[in-house]
GUVOPA-693694 format. One record per residue (C-alpha): residue number from 1; residue in one letter; y, z, x. Coordinates in nm, 3 decimals. Each point is the difference from the previous one (the first is absolute). Last residue first. Example, Ala and Ser with C-alpha at 12.3 -4.5 7.8 and 13.67 -1.06 7.14 Angstrom:
<site 2 S <-0.106 0.714 1.367>>
<site 1 A <-0.344 0.066 -0.137>>
***
This chain:
<site 99 P <3.406 -2.017 10.891>>
<site 98 A <0.213 -0.311 0.040>>
<site 97 I <0.114 -0.078 0.352>>
<site 96 G <0.367 -0.054 0.019>>
<site 95 R <0.135 -0.348 0.071>>
<site 94 V <0.211 -0.077 0.302>>
<site 93 K <0.153 -0.348 -0.028>>
<site 92 H <0.061 -0.147 0.345>>
<site 91 Y <-0.242 -0.294 -0.026>>
<site 90 N <0.112 -0.086 -0.354>>
<site 89 D <0.365 0.015 0.100>>
<site 88 W <-0.044 -0.231 0.301>>
<site 87 S <-0.201 -0.243 -0.212>>
<site 86 R <0.263 0.005 -0.274>>
<site 85 L <0.285 -0.055 0.241>>
<site 84 V <-0.159 -0.306 0.165>>
<site 83 P <-0.127 -0.147 -0.328>>
<site 82 N <0.340 0.039 -0.168>>
<site 81 L <0.209 -0.141 0.286>>
<site 80 S <-0.087 -0.370 -0.037>>
<site 79 T <0.059 -0.016 -0.376>>
<site 78 I <0.310 0.225 0.024>>
<site 77 M <0.149 -0.221 0.271>>
<site 76 D <-0.078 -0.316 -0.197>>
<site 75 E <0.164 0.143 -0.313>>
<site 74 L <0.309 0.105 0.193>>
<site 73 S <0.041 -0.348 0.144>>
<site 72 K <-0.085 -0.057 0.356>>
<site 71 S <0.251 -0.074 0.277>>
<site 70 Y <0.065 0.367 0.073>>
<site 69 R <0.103 -0.094 0.348>>
<site 68 Q <-0.198 0.258 0.191>>
<site 67 G <-0.340 -0.050 -0.159>>
<site 66 I <-0.136 0.174 -0.310>>
<site 65 V <-0.362 0.003 0.111>>
<site 64 E <0.070 0.090 0.363>>
<site 63 R <0.253 0.270 -0.093>>
<site 62 V <-0.251 0.149 -0.241>>
<site 61 R <-0.266 0.008 0.272>>
<site 60 Q <0.244 0.179 0.237>>
<site 59 K <0.069 0.260 -0.265>>
<site 58 I <-0.375 0.035 -0.070>>
<site 57 R <-0.063 0.052 0.376>>
<site 56 S <0.278 0.265 0.038>>
<site 55 G <-0.137 0.202 -0.290>>
<site 54 S <-0.348 -0.009 0.148>>
<site 53 S <0.140 0.116 0.332>>
<site 52 D <0.182 0.291 -0.171>>
<site 51 S <-0.330 0.110 -0.161>>
<site 50 P <-0.057 -0.028 -0.377>>
<site 49 W <-0.038 0.343 -0.176>>
<site 48 I <-0.257 0.279 -0.012>>
<site 47 R <0.048 0.371 -0.059>>
<site 46 C <-0.286 0.240 0.069>>
<site 45 S <0.045 0.338 -0.167>>
<site 44 K <0.080 0.349 0.120>>
<site 43 R <0.023 0.343 -0.163>>
<site 42 L <-0.221 -0.076 -0.300>>
<site 41 R <-0.032 0.264 -0.275>>
<site 40 S <0.314 -0.143 -0.152>>
<site 39 E <0.232 0.230 -0.197>>
<site 38 K <0.288 -0.023 0.256>>
<site 37 K <-0.001 -0.378 -0.004>>
<site 36 R <0.128 -0.134 0.333>>
<site 35 V <-0.334 -0.081 0.162>>
<site 34 S <0.034 -0.012 0.379>>
<site 33 C <-0.070 -0.325 0.171>>
<site 32 L <-0.298 -0.150 0.187>>
<site 31 R <0.098 -0.345 0.109>>
<site 30 F <-0.154 -0.346 -0.021>>
<site 29 Y <0.184 -0.322 0.067>>
<site 28 M <-0.166 -0.321 -0.118>>
<site 27 G <-0.033 -0.338 0.170>>
<site 26 L <-0.362 0.047 0.099>>
<site 25 F <0.057 0.350 0.140>>
<site 24 D <0.328 0.154 0.103>>
<site 23 F <0.020 0.377 0.076>>
<site 22 G <0.165 0.314 -0.121>>
<site 21 K <0.140 0.307 0.188>>
<site 20 E <-0.148 0.240 -0.254>>
<site 19 A <-0.340 -0.180 0.045>>
<site 18 H <-0.010 0.116 0.358>>
<site 17 V <-0.093 -0.289 0.228>>
<site 16 I <-0.319 -0.122 0.171>>
<site 15 K <0.028 -0.335 0.176>>
<site 14 T <-0.159 -0.340 -0.017>>
<site 13 K <0.167 -0.330 0.099>>
<site 12 D <-0.031 0.024 0.379>>
<site 11 P <-0.354 0.144 -0.014>>
<site 10 H <-0.136 -0.264 -0.243>>
<site 9 L <-0.250 0.165 -0.226>>
<site 8 E <-0.334 -0.164 -0.054>>
<site 7 L <-0.165 -0.195 -0.270>>
<site 6 G <-0.357 -0.134 -0.050>>
<site 5 L <-0.021 0.165 -0.343>>
<site 4 G <-0.253 0.256 0.113>>
<site 3 G <0.221 0.071 0.301>>
<site 2 L <0.289 0.081 -0.229>>
<site 1 M <-0.197 0.266 -0.183>>
***
């Protein structure tokens, strides 16, 4: 499949891991977790949340936008932070697939 797209795996960046241990992919952390509901027919489900590195990057970006001296007014900070936070949130939203 990758060859047809003109892509290839990088040996230093590619590894096979157990889903129970979890893995980072495109700024998201994926992990196979046990289902806690006793009535559920599923025993495991895939949980997804932003990776630690993604969280670190957004914190650094917020620091850059705000600045260290807080010289901007609150309205200016909100105006400059809203697009940054909205884009991060929109990228990391996990939406269920409708049947």
